N, C-alpha and C positions, 0 to 999 in steps of 0.2 A: 842441334838445328836440323838434323836429318829428316824430320817429319815434314819439312817444307819442300815444295816443288817449284823450280824456277825454269822458265822458258828463256833461252838465250839466243839472240840473233847476232851472228857474226859471219860476214861473208868472206873474210880473209882466213883461209884454212890454217895458216901458221899461228895466227892469234887465237883462233878457235882451239887449237891444240894446247896452247898455253893456258887458256881459260879452263879447258877440260882438266888439266893437271891441278889447278887451284881448287876446283870444285871437288875433285877426287880427294884431295888432302883435307878439305873441310867436311867431307862426308855428308854432302847435301844432294838430294835428288834433283836432277836437271836434265834438260834436253837441249841440244844445240841444233839450230837450223841456220840456213845460209841466205835467206832472202826475206823481204817483207811479206811476200805471198805465202811462203812457208810458215811464217809466224802466224798469220791469220788463219791458215788451214789447221795448224797444230793447236792453236788456241781454242778452236771449236771442238777438237777431239778429246781434250783432256783438261783436267783442272790444274791451274797453276796459281801459286801464291804471289808471284812476282814475274815481271818481264824485264830482262836486261836487253837493251835494244841498241844495236849499232845504228847510227843515223844515215851514213852513206852506204846504202845497199842497192843491189840491182833490183829492178822492177819497181818496187814500192819503197820509198825511203822511210826512215824511222819516224819522221814527223807524221806522215800520212798513216802509217801503221798504228801509231799511238792514238791518233784521232779516231781511227776506225774502232779500236778496242774501247775507247772512251764512250762510244755511242751505246754500248751494251754494259759496260762495267766502269763505274766512276770510282771504285774503291781500290782496285788492284794497284799496287805500286809499280810504276813504269819508270825505269832508270835508263837514261841515255848513257851508253858506253861508247865513247867516241874520241877520236883524235882532234876533233874540231875544238877551238877555244870557246869557252863558255860565253864570253862577251860577244862573240860573233853570232851566236845562235840562241841567246837567252829569250828573245822575243818569240821565236818559233817553238822553243821548249814550252814556254808558258801557254801559247795558243793551242798546242797539240795535246796538252794534258799530261805531259811528262812531269813526274814528281821530283826527280833528282838527276844529278849529273855526276859522272865519274870519268876522268880523262884516261885514255889509253896512251901508252901502255900502263897498266895498273898492276900492282903487286898483290900478293895474297893478303897482306895486312890491311891495305886500303879496302879491298873487297870485303873482307871479313868485318871490318868496322861498319861498312855500309849495311851489310846484312844484319848485324846486331842492332843497328839503328831501327830497322824496320820489323824485325822479328823478335818476339819474346822468347828468351831461352829459359827453359825450366831449370831450376836449381837441383 
């Protein structure tokens, strides 16, 4: 899976460190940023195959960030990575163009299964 590149938005540095360890173990290329504004800036600078997006971020929340990305790219998988309950945000997820949802805290197994769902792994 290491030929894929993922942009990760997580404003909590403790959680970002845990995500960092999971992705190091999975040998996937990634970049972690800490705000919606940083996501949009980084997204313009480099190519990414997926965006893992915290919903509750400073400056621009995940819903608005996803909506902005969707204006220029309708294909990239955008995954909400949040502690919010799905039932509480399913309307906003749908309206913003977010493809999927994973609840924090998440373990390596759940994250790996999600990635395998979206990416084809060569045999």
